[in-house]
All heavy atoms as an XYZ file, in Angstrom:
747
protein
N     -45.558    -23.693    -11.381
C     -44.283    -23.638    -10.675
C     -43.741    -25.041    -10.490
O     -44.454    -25.978    -10.180
C     -44.444    -22.973     -9.338
C     -45.040    -21.624     -9.352
S     -43.932    -20.442    -10.133
C     -45.008    -19.046    -10.299
N     -42.407    -25.180    -10.608
C     -41.784    -26.483    -10.561
C     -40.668    -26.480     -9.531
O     -40.315    -25.454     -8.946
C     -41.199    -26.872    -11.912
N     -40.120    -27.664     -9.256
C     -38.931    -27.769     -8.460
C     -38.056    -28.846     -9.125
O     -38.553    -29.789     -9.721
C     -39.261    -28.136     -6.997
O     -39.791    -29.440     -6.947
N     -36.746    -28.636     -8.992
C     -35.759    -29.555     -9.520
C     -34.743    -29.818     -8.428
O     -34.484    -28.938     -7.575
C     -35.075    -29.002    -10.745
C     -35.965    -28.780    -12.015
C     -35.110    -28.047    -13.109
C     -36.424    -30.104    -12.541
N     -34.122    -31.001     -8.478
C     -33.057    -31.322     -7.506
C     -31.781    -31.807     -8.246
O     -31.856    -32.278     -9.353
C     -33.506    -32.440     -6.523
O     -33.801    -33.607     -7.269
C     -34.702    -31.984     -5.731
N     -30.663    -31.656     -7.552
C     -29.365    -32.130     -7.994
C     -28.710    -32.761     -6.789
O     -28.560    -32.052     -5.749
C     -28.537    -30.991     -8.590
C     -27.160    -31.391     -9.035
C     -26.971    -32.090    -10.172
C     -26.053    -31.031     -8.244
C     -25.693    -32.479    -10.571
C     -24.782    -31.374     -8.637
C     -24.619    -32.131     -9.797
N     -28.282    -33.993     -6.899
C     -27.698    -34.716     -5.759
C     -26.230    -35.099     -6.102
O     -25.961    -35.525     -7.261
C     -28.467    -35.981     -5.448
C     -29.887    -35.677     -5.059
O     -30.138    -35.133     -3.998
N     -30.824    -36.002     -5.910
N     -25.365    -35.035     -5.094
C     -24.005    -35.520     -5.263
C     -23.374    -35.734     -3.862
O     -24.000    -35.352     -2.854
C     -23.140    -34.574     -6.099
C     -22.767    -33.281     -5.434
C     -21.460    -33.114     -4.918
C     -23.649    -32.225     -5.341
C     -21.129    -31.887     -4.316
C     -23.274    -31.000     -4.741
C     -22.031    -30.885     -4.232
O     -21.657    -29.679     -3.655
N     -22.241    -36.378     -3.803
C     -21.548    -36.594     -2.566
C     -20.242    -35.791     -2.563
O     -19.606    -35.642     -3.593
C     -21.179    -38.063     -2.411
O     -22.353    -38.829     -2.304
N     -19.865    -35.255     -1.409
C     -18.681    -34.479     -1.269
C     -18.124    -34.623      0.176
O     -18.839    -34.339      1.156
C     -18.991    -33.000     -1.560
C     -17.790    -32.078     -1.493
C     -16.811    -32.102     -2.420
C     -17.673    -31.126     -0.426
C     -15.706    -31.257     -2.394
C     -16.575    -30.292     -0.363
C     -15.595    -30.322     -1.357
O     -14.519    -29.494     -1.285
N     -16.884    -35.132      0.267
C     -16.245    -35.325      1.561
C     -17.081    -36.080      2.595
O     -17.152    -35.695      3.748
C     -15.770    -33.971      2.094
C     -14.733    -33.309      1.296
C     -14.190    -32.082      2.008
N     -13.165    -31.436      1.249
C     -12.604    -30.272      1.553
N     -13.050    -29.649      2.641
N     -11.713    -29.760      0.810
N     -17.774    -37.105      2.153
C     -18.591    -37.897      3.062
C     -19.941    -37.372      3.321
O     -20.745    -37.947      4.051
N     -20.309    -36.220      2.743
C     -21.675    -35.661      2.879
C     -22.491    -35.988      1.661
O     -21.994    -35.970      0.543
C     -21.583    -34.105      2.988
C     -21.117    -33.605      4.344
C     -19.771    -33.541      4.645
C     -22.070    -33.178      5.284
C     -19.373    -33.062      5.861
C     -21.620    -32.663      6.487
C     -20.266    -32.627      6.763
N     -23.774    -36.292      1.848
C     -24.702    -36.347      0.775
C     -25.332    -34.957      0.636
O     -25.814    -34.402      1.587
C     -25.855    -37.352      1.085
C     -25.328    -38.768      1.136
O     -24.424    -39.157      0.351
O     -25.804    -39.559      1.955
N     -25.207    -34.436     -0.572
C     -25.663    -33.039     -0.848
C     -26.862    -33.085     -1.756
O     -26.812    -33.742     -2.801
C     -24.527    -32.190     -1.460
C     -25.002    -30.783     -1.775
C     -23.273    -32.224     -0.602
N     -27.929    -32.374     -1.415
C     -29.082    -32.238     -2.292
C     -29.329    -30.758     -2.474
O     -29.535    -30.014     -1.535
C     -30.332    -32.912     -1.729
C     -31.503    -32.723     -2.654
S     -33.001    -33.704     -2.299
C     -33.327    -33.246     -0.629
N     -29.242    -30.354     -3.717
C     -29.571    -28.971     -4.098
C     -30.973    -28.943     -4.605
O     -31.289    -29.712     -5.531
C     -28.561    -28.446     -5.107
C     -27.138    -28.427     -4.495
C     -28.944    -27.069     -5.630
C     -26.027    -28.213     -5.471
N     -31.798    -28.030     -4.073
C     -33.202    -27.976     -4.514
C     -33.448    -26.614     -5.082
O     -33.114    -25.585     -4.430
C     -34.163    -28.229     -3.326
C     -35.615    -28.179     -3.792
C     -33.831    -29.531     -2.668
N     -34.045    -26.521     -6.264
C     -34.444    -25.251     -6.862
C     -35.976    -25.225     -6.896
O     -36.599    -26.129     -7.333
N     -36.507    -24.094     -6.381
C     -37.940    -23.867     -6.390
C     -38.220    -22.755     -7.377
O     -37.744    -21.630     -7.179
C     -38.450    -23.493     -5.017
C     -38.209    -24.508     -3.959
C     -37.067    -24.431     -3.145
C     -39.084    -25.584     -3.766
C     -36.847    -25.384     -2.147
C     -38.828    -26.532     -2.792
C     -37.726    -26.415     -1.996
O     -37.511    -27.350     -1.036
N     -38.981    -23.031     -8.407
C     -39.341    -22.023     -9.397
C     -40.376    -21.089     -8.779
O     -41.376    -21.515     -8.236
C     -39.851    -22.674    -10.655
C     -40.033    -21.672    -11.768
C     -40.540    -22.348    -13.061
O     -41.109    -23.439    -12.981
O     -40.281    -21.735    -14.108
N     -40.113    -19.800     -8.892
C     -41.061    -18.749     -8.484
C     -41.198    -17.803     -9.668
O     -40.478    -17.877    -10.652
C     -40.592    -18.010     -7.227
C     -39.237    -17.321     -7.514
C     -40.461    -18.944     -6.043
C     -38.857    -16.352     -6.427
N     -42.172    -16.888     -9.589
C     -42.303    -15.932    -10.620
C     -41.007    -15.123    -10.773
O     -40.552    -14.535     -9.848
N     -40.396    -15.176    -11.904
C     -39.176    -14.412    -12.168
C     -37.907    -15.159    -11.950
O     -36.811    -14.572    -12.088
N     -37.924    -16.395    -11.570
C     -36.659    -17.137    -11.380
C     -36.786    -18.349    -10.461
O     -37.828    -18.953    -10.340
N     -35.677    -18.636     -9.772
C     -35.534    -19.792     -8.939
C     -34.965    -19.426     -7.583
O     -34.073    -18.609     -7.444
C     -34.583    -20.825     -9.574
C     -35.097    -21.401    -10.833
C     -35.095    -20.800    -12.083
C     -35.711    -22.659    -11.019
N     -35.705    -21.657    -13.006
C     -36.070    -22.798    -12.361
C     -36.046    -23.699    -10.136
C     -36.682    -23.917    -12.840
C     -36.641    -24.806    -10.634
C     -36.946    -24.928    -12.002
N     -35.462    -20.104     -6.520
C     -34.905    -20.000     -5.125
C     -34.129    -21.216     -4.832
O     -34.446    -22.350     -5.288
C     -36.050    -19.823     -4.109
C     -36.810    -18.568     -4.172
C     -36.095    -17.457     -3.461
N     -36.933    -16.299     -3.416
C     -36.567    -15.122     -2.970
N     -35.389    -14.971     -2.490
N     -37.391    -14.104     -3.003
N     -33.117    -21.044     -3.944
C     -32.187    -22.140     -3.633
C     -32.328    -22.659     -2.209
O     -32.462    -21.886     -1.275
C     -30.755    -21.604     -3.822
C     -29.600    -22.439     -3.302
C     -29.457    -23.714     -4.098
C     -28.306    -21.618     -3.377
N     -32.278    -23.957     -2.065
C     -32.127    -24.634     -0.782
C     -31.089    -25.726     -0.960
O     -31.004    -26.377     -1.991
C     -33.453    -25.220     -0.314
N     -30.289    -25.943      0.091
C     -29.236    -26.975      0.082
C     -29.401    -27.833      1.356
O     -29.481    -27.288      2.435
C     -27.825    -26.363      0.041
C     -26.790    -27.448      0.052
C     -27.653    -25.503     -1.202
N     -29.433    -29.121      1.173
C     -29.461    -30.051      2.328
C     -28.175    -30.833      2.364
O     -27.776    -31.433      1.365
C     -30.670    -30.970      2.181
C     -30.811    -31.926      3.358
C     -31.988    -32.863      3.204
O     -31.796    -33.945      2.593
O     -33.070    -32.498      3.650
N     -27.523    -30.851      3.539
C     -26.318    -31.590      3.750
C     -26.560    -32.695      4.739
O     -27.088    -32.423      5.788
C     -25.197    -30.712      4.252
C     -24.872    -29.433      3.462
C     -23.873    -28.597      4.208
C     -24.360    -29.781      2.088
N     -26.257    -33.935      4.436
C     -26.434    -35.042      5.346
C     -25.114    -35.800      5.500
O     -24.452    -36.085      4.538
C     -27.462    -36.058      4.799
C     -28.884    -35.573      4.866
C     -29.793    -36.698      4.381
C     -31.227    -36.288      4.363
N     -32.098    -37.351      3.879
N     -24.830    -36.088      6.788
C     -23.718    -37.008      7.088
C     -24.112    -37.803      8.297
O     -24.168    -37.264      9.388
C     -22.457    -36.204      7.374
C     -21.225    -37.054      7.551
C     -19.948    -36.206      7.648
C     -18.728    -37.076      7.595
N     -17.510    -36.273      7.695
N     -24.461    -39.077      8.077
C     -24.952    -39.851      9.169
C     -26.305    -39.345      9.561
O     -27.206    -39.065      8.747
N     -26.493    -39.107     10.893
C     -27.756    -38.568     11.394
C     -27.754    -37.021     11.388
O     -28.782    -36.427     11.638
C     -27.983    -39.065     12.831
C     -28.260    -40.519     12.872
C     -28.555    -40.957     14.299
C     -28.857    -42.454     14.349
N     -29.250    -42.921     15.665
N     -26.625    -36.445     11.122
C     -26.548    -34.948     11.101
C     -27.100    -34.415      9.780
O     -26.713    -34.870      8.707
C     -25.103    -34.530     11.220
C     -24.881    -33.048     11.249
C     -23.416    -32.764     11.372
N     -23.244    -31.374     11.719
C     -22.111    -30.832     12.146
N     -21.084    -31.589     12.244
N     -22.051    -29.541     12.386
N     -27.971    -33.422      9.888
C     -28.586    -32.781      8.694
C     -28.487    -31.275      8.864
O     -28.768    -30.717      9.930
C     -30.066    -33.172      8.513
C     -30.672    -32.451      7.357
C     -30.238    -34.683      8.382
N     -27.978    -30.615      7.865
C     -27.942    -29.137      7.797
C     -28.786    -28.700      6.637
O     -28.690    -29.253      5.534
C     -26.492    -28.644      7.570
C     -25.517    -28.994      8.674
C     -25.508    -27.913      9.770
O     -25.920    -26.768      9.517
O     -25.070    -28.285     10.884
N     -29.622    -27.673      6.866
C     -30.432    -27.131      5.759
C     -30.067    -25.664      5.594
O     -30.104    -24.888      6.569
C     -31.933    -27.296      6.107
C     -32.883    -26.754      5.053
C     -32.694    -27.545      3.728
C     -34.324    -26.884      5.518
N     -29.725    -25.309      4.378
C     -29.355    -23.933      4.065
C     -30.332    -23.381      3.066
O     -30.631    -24.092      2.084
C     -27.949    -23.876      3.467
C     -26.848    -24.627      4.245
C     -25.608    -24.752      3.394
C     -26.569    -23.950      5.558
N     -30.832    -22.190      3.264
C     -31.759    -21.568      2.308
C     -31.280    -20.198      1.901
O     -30.840    -19.433      2.798
C     -33.158    -21.427      2.902
C     -33.847    -22.745      3.176
C     -35.157    -22.502      3.894
N     -35.652    -23.721      4.414
C     -36.744    -24.354      4.012
N     -37.462    -23.802      3.102
N     -37.097    -25.485      4.549
N     -31.327    -19.910      0.685
C     -30.942    -18.576      0.173
C     -32.242    -17.837     -0.176
O     -32.849    -18.106     -1.228
C     -30.057    -18.701     -1.064
C     -29.626    -17.350     -1.634
O     -30.080    -16.329     -1.142
O     -28.852    -17.334     -2.594
N     -32.699    -17.007      0.717
C     -33.937    -16.274      0.478
C     -33.708    -14.855     -0.033
O     -34.621    -14.107     -0.333
C     -34.781    -16.204      1.778
O     -33.988    -15.541      2.789
C     -35.227    -17.562      2.243
N     -32.413    -14.500     -0.164
C     -32.044    -13.160     -0.592
C     -31.924    -13.036     -2.126
O     -32.039    -11.961     -2.675
C     -30.733    -12.738      0.078
N     -31.679    -14.164     -2.787
C     -31.396    -14.137     -4.252
C     -32.449    -14.896     -5.011
O     -32.980    -15.933     -4.528
C     -30.024    -14.710     -4.523
C     -28.938    -13.888     -3.854
O     -28.745    -12.738     -4.162
N     -28.242    -14.490     -2.945
N     -32.644    -14.491     -6.234
C     -33.452    -15.191     -7.209
C     -32.577    -15.471     -8.388
O     -31.954    -14.519     -8.958
C     -34.748    -14.397     -7.635
C     -35.506    -15.131     -8.732
C     -35.580    -14.106     -6.452
N     -32.442    -16.725     -8.796
C     -31.542    -17.122     -9.872
C     -32.334    -17.241    -11.165
O     -33.458    -17.679    -11.178
C     -30.841    -18.418     -9.530
C     -30.053    -18.293     -8.266
C     -30.553    -18.582     -7.014
C     -28.700    -17.830     -8.328
C     -29.836    -18.406     -5.864
C     -27.987    -17.626     -7.160
C     -28.555    -17.921     -5.939
O     -27.830    -17.736     -4.782
N     -31.695    -16.812    -12.303
C     -32.433    -16.798    -13.602
C     -32.803    -18.161    -14.136
O     -33.793    -18.283    -14.872
C     -31.493    -16.051    -14.518
C     -30.129    -16.262    -13.973
C     -30.313    -16.357    -12.470
N     -32.007    -19.198    -13.780
C     -32.271    -20.523    -14.300
C     -31.709    -21.546    -13.349
O     -30.954    -21.229    -12.430
C     -31.669    -20.713    -15.716
C     -30.246    -20.320    -15.783
O     -29.437    -20.777    -14.922
O     -29.865    -19.565    -16.688
N     -32.078    -22.852    -13.558
C     -31.632    -23.883    -12.613
C     -30.120    -24.120    -12.726
O     -29.487    -24.407    -11.710
C     -32.380    -25.195    -12.858
C     -32.061    -26.235    -11.845
C     -32.588    -26.138    -10.551
C     -31.198    -27.303    -12.123
C     -32.241    -27.080     -9.612
C     -30.878    -28.253    -11.175
C     -31.415    -28.155     -9.886
N     -29.515    -23.954    -13.907
C     -28.093    -24.149    -13.991
C     -27.317    -23.144    -13.148
O     -26.367    -23.524    -12.479
C     -27.668    -24.023    -15.506
N     -27.756    -21.892    -13.109
C     -27.105    -20.913    -12.253
C     -27.290    -21.242    -10.812
O     -26.353    -21.130    -10.009
C     -27.719    -19.522    -12.551
O     -27.495    -19.122    -13.884
N     -28.497    -21.626    -10.460
C     -28.803    -22.023     -9.061
C     -27.955    -23.228     -8.658
O     -27.404    -23.180     -7.555
C     -30.268    -22.376     -8.977
C     -30.771    -22.896     -7.617
C     -32.059    -22.255     -7.256
C     -30.901    -24.398     -7.661
N     -27.814    -24.199     -9.517
C     -27.032    -25.389     -9.196
C     -25.582    -25.041     -8.949
O     -24.973    -25.469     -7.974
C     -27.112    -26.423    -10.341
C     -26.365    -27.695    -10.058
C     -26.463    -28.666    -11.200
N     -25.831    -28.046    -12.363
C     -26.245    -28.277    -13.618
N     -27.234    -29.142    -13.846
N     -25.690    -27.708    -14.604
N     -24.990    -24.148     -9.766
C     -23.628    -23.717     -9.558
C     -23.442    -23.021     -8.194
O     -22.514    -23.308     -7.459
C     -23.198    -22.726    -10.651
O     -23.217    -23.393    -11.905
N     -24.373    -22.151     -7.847
C     -24.290    -21.482     -6.562
C     -24.515    -22.460     -5.416
O     -23.909    -22.345     -4.362
C     -25.312    -20.335     -6.496
C     -25.172    -19.485     -5.222
S     -23.505    -18.824     -4.928
C     -23.441    -17.576     -6.125
N     -25.400    -23.424     -5.617
C     -25.691    -24.490     -4.624
C     -24.466    -25.318     -4.323
O     -24.141    -25.597     -3.164
N     -23.695    -25.686     -5.382
C     -22.469    -26.467     -5.200
C     -21.468    -25.657     -4.413
O     -20.839    -26.172     -3.449
C     -21.936    -26.925     -6.572
C     -22.863    -27.948     -7.191
C     -20.514    -27.468     -6.422
C     -22.553    -28.250     -8.657
N     -21.295    -24.435     -4.793
C     -20.362    -23.548     -4.089
C     -20.720    -23.374     -2.603
O     -19.945    -23.438     -1.728
C     -20.270    -22.214     -4.826
C     -19.254    -21.294     -4.298
C     -17.903    -21.359     -4.364
C     -19.496    -20.057     -3.605
N     -17.301    -20.295     -3.735
C     -18.281    -19.469     -3.271
C     -20.675    -19.393     -3.236
C     -18.177    -18.226     -2.587
C     -20.563    -18.189     -2.550
C     -19.338    -17.613     -2.228
N     -22.008    -23.092     -2.370
C     -22.496    -22.931     -1.020
C     -22.300    -24.190     -0.166
O     -21.832    -24.107      0.956
C     -24.011    -22.606     -1.064
O     -24.205    -21.384     -1.768
C     -24.613    -22.416      0.324
N     -22.619    -25.335     -0.729
C     -22.430    -26.624     -0.031
C     -20.954    -26.864      0.303
O     -20.643    -27.225      1.463
C     -22.999    -27.775     -0.861
N     -20.092    -26.607     -0.602
C     -18.668    -26.913     -0.361
C     -18.100    -25.933      0.672
O     -17.291    -26.339      1.518
C     -17.914    -26.926     -1.674
C     -18.348    -28.100     -2.507
C     -17.646    -28.194     -3.880
O     -16.941    -27.324     -4.276
N     -17.869    -29.341     -4.552
N     -18.517    -24.690      0.665
C     -18.067    -23.716      1.677
C     -18.551    -24.165      3.053
O     -17.815    -24.087      4.040
C     -18.568    -22.333      1.364
C     -17.871    -21.555      0.261
C     -18.554    -20.211      0.011
C     -16.422    -21.363      0.592
N     -19.802    -24.533      3.148
C     -20.359    -24.961      4.449
C     -19.709    -26.249      4.960
O     -19.395    -26.369      6.150
C     -21.877    -25.182      4.302
C     -22.572    -25.573      5.597
C     -22.459    -24.492      6.673
C     -23.266    -24.881      7.915
N     -23.207    -23.818      8.919
N     -19.447    -27.207      4.092
C     -18.804    -28.430      4.513
C     -17.386    -28.140      5.004
O     -16.951    -28.675      6.021
C     -18.806    -29.480      3.335
C     -20.232    -29.989      3.121
C     -17.832    -30.629      3.624
C     -20.444    -30.790      1.846
N     -16.662    -27.265      4.291
C     -15.312    -26.885      4.743
C     -15.379    -26.225      6.113
O     -14.601    -26.552      6.999
C     -14.651    -25.925      3.710
O     -14.589    -26.646      2.451
C     -13.307    -25.493      4.134
N     -16.352    -25.374      6.322
C     -16.509    -24.679      7.633
C     -16.823    -25.692      8.737
O     -16.275    -25.607      9.842
C     -17.594    -23.640      7.550
N     -17.715    -26.651      8.434
C     -18.049    -27.710      9.402
C     -16.840    -28.523      9.740
O     -16.574    -28.822     10.929
C     -19.148    -28.593      8.868
C     -20.547    -27.941      8.743
C     -21.496    -28.861      8.029
C     -21.101    -27.614     10.156
N     -16.048    -28.939      8.773
C     -14.871    -29.709      9.017
C     -13.832    -28.929      9.834
O     -13.178    -29.517     10.715
C     -14.231    -30.202      7.702
C     -15.091    -31.251      7.005
C     -14.554    -31.677      5.663
O     -13.726    -30.910      5.062
O     -14.965    -32.736      5.185
N     -13.603    -27.664      9.508
C     -12.695    -26.845     10.281
C     -13.173    -26.673     11.713
O     -12.388    -26.717     12.646
C     -12.518    -25.511      9.634
C     -11.724    -25.584      8.310
C     -11.671    -24.274      7.627
O     -12.341    -23.307      7.940
N     -10.797    -24.217      6.576
N     -14.460    -26.500     11.905
C     -14.979    -26.379     13.240
C     -14.790    -27.670     14.042
O     -14.441    -27.652     15.194
C     -16.524    -26.054     13.142
O     -17.089    -26.031     14.438
N     -15.033    -28.838     13.409
C     -14.835    -30.096     14.065
C     -13.364    -30.319     14.407
O     -13.054    -30.841     15.488
C     -15.341    -31.241     13.190
C     -16.843    -31.304     13.046
C     -17.312    -32.333     12.011
O     -16.462    -33.005     11.373
O     -18.530    -32.442     11.845
N     -12.461    -29.919     13.516
C     -11.053    -30.198     13.794
C     -10.556    -29.261     14.897
O      -9.741    -29.685     15.706
C     -10.229    -30.053     12.491
O     -10.199    -28.744     12.112
N     -11.020    -28.034     14.918
C     -10.608    -27.150     16.015
C     -11.236    -27.537     17.350
O     -10.621    -27.400     18.377
C     -10.864    -25.665     15.680
O     -12.254    -25.450     15.556
N     -12.455    -28.114     17.320
C     -13.100    -28.576     18.541
C     -12.363    -29.810     19.070
O     -12.233    -29.964     20.275
C     -14.558    -28.968     18.251
O     -15.290    -27.825     17.958
N     -11.838    -30.658     18.166
C     -11.121    -31.832     18.591
C      -9.765    -31.400     19.213
O      -9.334    -32.050     20.171
C     -10.859    -32.748     17.382
N      -9.162    -30.348     18.756
C      -7.897    -29.885     19.304
C      -8.119    -29.182     20.659
O      -7.314    -29.221     21.548
C      -7.209    -28.911     18.352
C      -6.773    -29.529     17.028
C      -6.223    -28.468     16.092
C      -5.702    -30.600     17.261
N      -9.243    -28.404     20.759
C      -9.538    -27.651     21.940
C     -10.947    -27.958     22.433
O     -11.900    -27.419     21.866
C      -9.365    -26.195     21.667
C      -9.610    -25.276     22.910
O      -9.939    -25.833     23.994
O      -9.500    -24.056     22.797
N     -11.145    -28.846     23.421
C     -12.488    -29.215     23.830
C     -13.342    -28.040     24.331
O     -14.531    -28.117     24.397
C     -12.245    -30.191     24.964
C     -10.806    -30.517     24.987
C     -10.097    -29.503     24.154
N     -12.682    -26.902     24.605
C     -13.440    -25.698     25.123
C     -14.084    -24.922     23.972
O     -14.836    -23.996     24.209
N     -13.793    -25.295     22.728
C     -14.338    -24.574     21.582
C     -15.700    -25.099     21.257
O     -15.858    -26.300     21.115
C     -13.409    -24.666     20.361
C     -14.010    -24.020     19.122
C     -12.033    -24.069     20.683
N     -16.665    -24.235     21.105
C     -18.024    -24.691     20.786
C     -18.188    -24.763     19.281
O     -17.398    -24.169     18.530
C     -19.119    -23.727     21.376
O     -18.962    -22.485     20.799
N     -19.204    -25.468     18.863
C     -19.536    -25.610     17.397
C     -20.205    -24.297     16.987
O     -21.385    -24.098     17.296
C     -20.441    -26.829     17.185
C     -20.690    -27.091     15.719
O     -19.919    -26.571     14.872
O     -21.668    -27.784     15.402
N     -19.492    -23.451     16.318
C     -20.042    -22.186     15.861
C     -20.349    -22.219     14.375
O     -19.604    -22.761     13.597
C     -19.075    -21.043     16.191
C     -18.793    -20.907     17.624
C     -17.786    -19.765     17.913
O     -17.397    -19.042     16.964
N     -17.384    -19.653     19.120
N     -21.431    -21.567     14.016
C     -21.846    -21.519     12.616
C     -21.669    -20.116     12.115
O     -21.903    -19.178     12.835
C     -23.323    -21.952     12.447
C     -23.543    -23.367     12.927
N     -23.209    -24.438     12.158
C     -24.035    -23.885     14.040
C     -23.474    -25.552     12.791
N     -23.994    -25.245     13.973
N     -21.285    -19.949     10.874
C     -21.100    -18.627     10.317
C     -22.419    -17.861     10.326
O     -23.499    -18.460     10.089
C     -20.592    -18.840      8.916
C     -20.666    -20.290      8.649
C     -20.963    -21.007      9.936
N     -22.354    -16.549     10.599
C     -23.548    -15.748     10.550
C     -23.859    -15.362      9.129
O     -22.978    -15.079      8.330
C     -23.307    -14.477     11.378
C     -23.141    -14.771     12.844
C     -23.133    -13.493     13.665
C     -23.297    -13.770     15.092
N     -22.259    -14.143     15.881
N     -25.178    -15.357      8.757
C     -25.524    -14.964      7.373
C     -25.151    -13.495      7.122
O     -25.173    -12.703      8.052
C     -27.041    -15.161      7.347
C     -27.525    -15.315      8.733
C     -26.320    -15.662      9.557
N     -24.844    -13.193      5.914
C     -24.489    -11.840      5.552
C     -25.615    -11.224      4.799
O     -26.173    -11.770      3.839
C     -23.236    -11.834      4.622
C     -22.039    -12.493      5.326
C     -22.856    -10.433      4.161
C     -21.552    -11.790      6.546
N     -26.025    -10.015      5.225
C     -27.097     -9.280      4.567
C     -26.508     -8.715      3.240
O     -25.322     -8.659      3.027
C     -27.614     -8.155      5.441
N     -27.408     -8.238      2.360
C     -26.984     -7.706      1.091
C     -26.042     -6.521      1.260
O     -25.210     -6.244      0.431
C     -28.182     -7.313      0.239
C     -28.889     -8.467     -0.390
C     -29.790     -8.039     -1.491
C     -30.338     -9.270     -2.176
N     -30.827     -8.993     -3.460
N     -26.167     -5.783      2.328
C     -25.295     -4.616      2.594
C     -23.863     -4.996      2.938
O     -23.027     -4.182      2.985
C     -25.863     -3.770      3.729
O     -25.845     -4.485      4.954
N     -23.644     -6.313      3.172
C     -22.303     -6.769      3.514
C     -22.113     -6.826      5.048
O     -21.082     -7.267      5.512
N     -23.118     -6.398      5.805
C     -23.021     -6.426      7.232
C     -23.699     -7.659      7.768
O     -24.649     -8.176      7.131
C     -23.764     -5.203      7.825
C     -23.117     -3.886      7.404
C     -21.707     -3.724      7.897
O     -21.376     -4.068      8.978
N     -20.809     -3.260      6.989
N     -23.294     -8.222      8.932
C     -23.973     -9.411      9.441
C     -25.456     -9.189      9.626
O     -25.864     -8.077     10.000
C     -23.296     -9.649     10.813
C     -21.969     -9.002     10.643
C     -22.163     -7.829      9.730
N     -26.253    -10.147      9.311
C     -27.744    -10.072      9.367
C     -28.178    -10.077     10.807
O     -27.580    -10.575     11.686
C     -28.377    -11.164      8.598
């Protein structure tokens, strides 16, 4: 079993996409860093057929999360009563987990 990484920067965040090879495919983890802030996202619901597919989904996942974080920060700056809320994971059924 192997692991591969893909690193890039997006909107001031350092993004590391990690693929862990398991029997039958690859599992995804994404690490987002900006200064001292670190977010770790793991996709335990899906198995990707190859690292290229995993990398594509990792890029998409990272960019969605960064956009959500930026929107949360901008709405918090406008309204100090708004807390930093994170999106709830979605189960395969489409209902919140």
